[in-house]
SEDOLO-174614 format. One record per residue (C-alpha): x, y, z. Coordinates in steps of 0.001 Angstrom, whole numbers, plus 500000, padded with zeros to 6 digits. Each point is the difference from the previous one (the first is absolute). Example, Ala and Ser with C-alpha at 12.3 -4.5 7.8 and 13.67 -1.06 7.14 Angstrom:
2
     c1     c2     c3
 512300 495500 507800
 501370 503440 499340
//
This chain:
318
     c1     c2     c3
 808812 379139 549729
 497493 501429 502635
 496341 500543 499752
 497575 503068 501745
 496290 499620 500340
 498742 503429 498392
 497132 501278 499723
 499776 501203 495931
 498306 498066 497935
 502977 499247 498189
 502824 502249 498865
 499156 501993 496906
 497383 498918 497212
 498566 501277 496886
 496608 498830 498615
 497977 500876 496820
 495816 499353 500764
 497637 500590 497096
 496369 498987 500031
 496775 500874 498156
 496202 499647 500573
 496874 498929 497536
 498871 503599 501314
 502350 502088 498601
 502560 500502 503087
 503815 499622 499527
 503092 499533 502196
 503288 500680 499398
 502059 500542 503129
 504488 499852 499452
 501050 499499 503756
 503040 500139 501198
 501446 499496 503941
 503027 499554 501577
 499080 499772 504026
 503493 498672 501040
 502385 499786 496613
 502273 502977 501861
 500068 500199 503642
 497817 502248 502023
 498350 501020 496895
 497022 499130 498655
 498776 501227 495784
 496643 499898 498425
 499238 500900 496020
 496388 499814 499052
 498362 500741 496440
 496933 499096 499249
 497214 500185 497326
 496471 499186 501037
 496280 500184 499281
 497696 498791 502427
 496618 500431 497639
 497207 498937 502599
 501856 501950 503289
 497475 500482 502480
 498945 503811 500743
 497017 500329 503234
 500007 503673 500416
 502096 502409 501883
 500183 499588 504112
 498672 497048 503042
 496788 500014 499398
 499661 499178 496164
 496998 497162 499353
 501056 496938 498274
 496270 499020 498543
 500507 496712 497740
 496672 500559 498092
 501681 501843 498322
 503135 498165 498742
 498045 497719 497590
 502065 498264 497186
 499826 502674 497980
 500792 502947 502029
 502673 501668 500853
 498384 502198 502367
 502943 499120 502831
 503136 499943 497385
 502584 502201 497778
 503129 499050 498090
 502802 501413 501293
 503136 500025 497930
 503343 500351 502187
 503767 500657 498912
 502699 500373 502649
 503947 499421 500977
 500540 500194 504045
 503783 500112 501516
 500501 498965 502987
 503759 500089 501987
 500071 498789 504106
 503068 500297 501894
 500924 498257 503452
 500631 502402 503085
 500178 497767 502653
 498623 496721 501435
 496008 499974 498724
 499966 504118 498214
 500544 500724 496844
 499722 503057 497831
 497569 500087 496803
 500108 502556 496747
 498319 499790 496734
 497978 501010 497348
 497398 499048 497222
 498337 500969 497046
 496649 499467 499142
 497280 500716 497649
 496675 499200 500893
 496467 500258 497192
 496335 498915 500608
 497170 498855 497311
 496284 499639 501054
 499164 496444 499021
 496691 499544 497673
 496397 501180 502298
 499409 502214 502708
 502492 499599 502102
 500759 501287 503992
 503400 501727 498787
 498492 502289 497165
 499097 502397 503141
 503600 500293 500692
 501669 499396 496931
 503571 501619 499816
 502782 500355 497315
 503399 499201 499959
 502617 499824 502764
 503813 500031 499546
 501920 499729 503092
 503145 500596 501635
 500334 498576 504062
 503594 499741 501756
 499563 498011 503666
 502086 499877 502516
 499426 498110 503110
 501457 497828 502978
 499276 496136 500472
 500775 498097 503087
 499795 495717 499096
 501105 497634 502549
 497297 496686 498186
 502210 497332 499409
 499057 499187 496380
 498356 502615 497703
 497783 497378 497958
 498238 498093 503020
 501344 502112 503273
 499324 497744 503269
 501373 502510 502412
 500803 503481 499787
 498922 503579 499239
 499787 502211 497024
 499455 503983 500631
 500573 502457 497269
 498926 504097 499706
 499998 500982 496216
 499768 503761 498583
 498899 500146 496729
 500120 503365 497995
 498074 500084 496814
 498123 502303 497174
 498321 502465 502117
 499894 496973 503069
 501853 499003 502700
 499194 496764 502290
 501497 499013 502852
 499072 496280 501067
 500905 497624 502713
 499802 496123 501008
 501027 497611 502691
 499715 496050 498936
 500635 497669 503289
 500227 495967 499528
 499970 498017 503870
 500960 496244 500035
 498651 498929 503299
 499310 496302 499154
 502303 497921 497543
 497311 499360 497058
 498199 503359 500856
 500954 503494 498209
 497958 503300 501325
 500361 503062 497351
 498728 503672 500712
 499663 503633 497893
 499390 503102 500366
 500546 502510 497536
 499103 503787 499142
 500399 502191 496957
 498996 503847 499906
 500176 502018 496863
 499919 503506 499995
 499732 502592 496798
 498038 498666 497002
 500365 496067 499208
 498601 498928 496844
 497612 496699 500280
 503463 497925 498586
 501363 500976 503122
 497144 499450 502633
 499693 496585 498844
 503490 499181 501262
 501793 499515 503306
 503791 500930 499918
 502470 496797 501961
 503338 500018 499026
 499422 496711 498030
 497713 502019 497239
 496496 501551 500376
 497420 498114 500849
 496247 499773 498949
 498214 501127 503209
 496984 500611 501659
 498702 496715 499249
 502169 496696 497903
 502550 497401 501048
 502213 502077 501485
 497908 502675 501870
 496852 498777 500790
 499370 496464 499025
 495846 498982 499576
 499785 503422 497758
 500295 500994 496692
 502870 501400 498948
 500475 503547 500582
 496410 499812 501643
 500526 504005 501984
 501729 502091 498251
 501151 503161 502247
 503219 501787 500670
 500362 499059 503266
 499872 496272 500909
 500218 497526 503107
 500747 496370 500105
 500619 496942 502332
 499616 496572 500136
 500814 496747 502405
 500642 496516 498696
 500778 496378 501771
 502051 497824 497682
 499695 496326 501052
 503036 497869 497770
 498164 496171 500054
 502744 498657 497266
 503075 501837 502100
 502893 499460 498678
 501784 503329 500091
 502009 501659 498005
 499688 497250 497891
 496188 499058 499241
 496676 501651 501839
 496522 499691 499388
 498120 502469 502385
 496190 500869 501015
 499674 503619 500566
 496744 502210 501256
 500077 503693 500009
 498071 502955 501058
 500694 503278 497817
 498522 503266 500509
 500245 503474 498128
 499349 503368 498997
 500065 503311 498400
 500150 503442 500729
 498846 502708 497765
 501045 503375 499432
 500799 502172 502526
 499852 497047 502622
 502161 498895 501923
 501773 496911 500231
 499529 498179 503639
 500365 496806 502190
 495823 499768 500051
 497758 496913 499764
 497447 502303 498514
 498849 499150 496032
 502027 497003 500474
 499432 497649 497016
 500903 496532 501357
 500439 496140 498271
 500235 496392 501480
 501778 497657 497682
 502399 496995 499635
 501736 497906 498090
 502878 497534 499196
 504454 500748 499259
 502321 497609 498461
 503008 501269 500951
 503365 498534 497906
 503873 500394 501249
 500068 503942 500659
 498706 501777 497041
 497202 498409 498395
 496112 500361 501471
 496927 499254 498885
 496982 501066 501610
 495649 499522 499229
 498119 501853 502287
 496477 501122 501105
 498339 503412 501214
 496784 501001 501033
 498906 503414 500839
 496679 501538 499743
 500547 499835 495734
 499464 496350 498803
 503017 497891 500503
 503090 500369 498016
 502487 496468 499382
 503721 501722 499594
 503187 498393 498319
 503048 501172 501362
 504000 499688 499864
 500503 502045 503370
 498817 500872 503049
 497875 502462 500656
 502269 500845 502605
//
């Protein structure tokens, strides 16, 4: 018998997550993933029913203003209720070495409901939107471990076509391990949506693992609220230093880390480009506990130009 160290967190799993809040939000997600069950293939199927009953909405564009005086306990000025049902299928096939090809599709229905009182969303109110998306892409992945990389590169180029729009997304994540307990990580990503994309599409950014909220939030721009900046074009970047204060590699690792994130959106008709102008930036740090090869718990805080945010997560931002 032999043992081969693989980067995938498991051969396959099926999970059912459900939850609800006292504010009217709920979540039901059935997620089936087989990253290594069949050699050379990765399959993923996710079916979700969600309602974010206090979702942030701050207007459209890169220069929207956040006024804390409009966020009293009884005010929903920066809030909207969003309901979403979706099914997403993704298939990946290894071509050679670290190169994989991706194909997939999804069906989604999203609807918004204004909350009581005067809200910013009322100005941009839209009807329900049903979408059918086909996506394809190329992925290069040399990470030593997917859940908690110590070294390697992850790069992806994706194209998705939906109802009346097309989005092209690219990102590169780099991990280096210069010292025994120190890991440095960097990320650069961009997305451009052409055509007429609804608000529900502009609130997210495509990845091979699923859509993430952008720009703003734990996966795109920490230190800012989820979806703080809304637009069809997106640019995100970040640097992170992770240091192991308790270091039993791949058994137990307790890490302290610091980060710098930056990002912005581009409005309709603007070209998405690599630029320093108009970037929103945030600094922060936290602690992460890694158990074995597939369990990660993170507590972090970030501060941009708006109130500091504390986040609990079970995955690295990148």
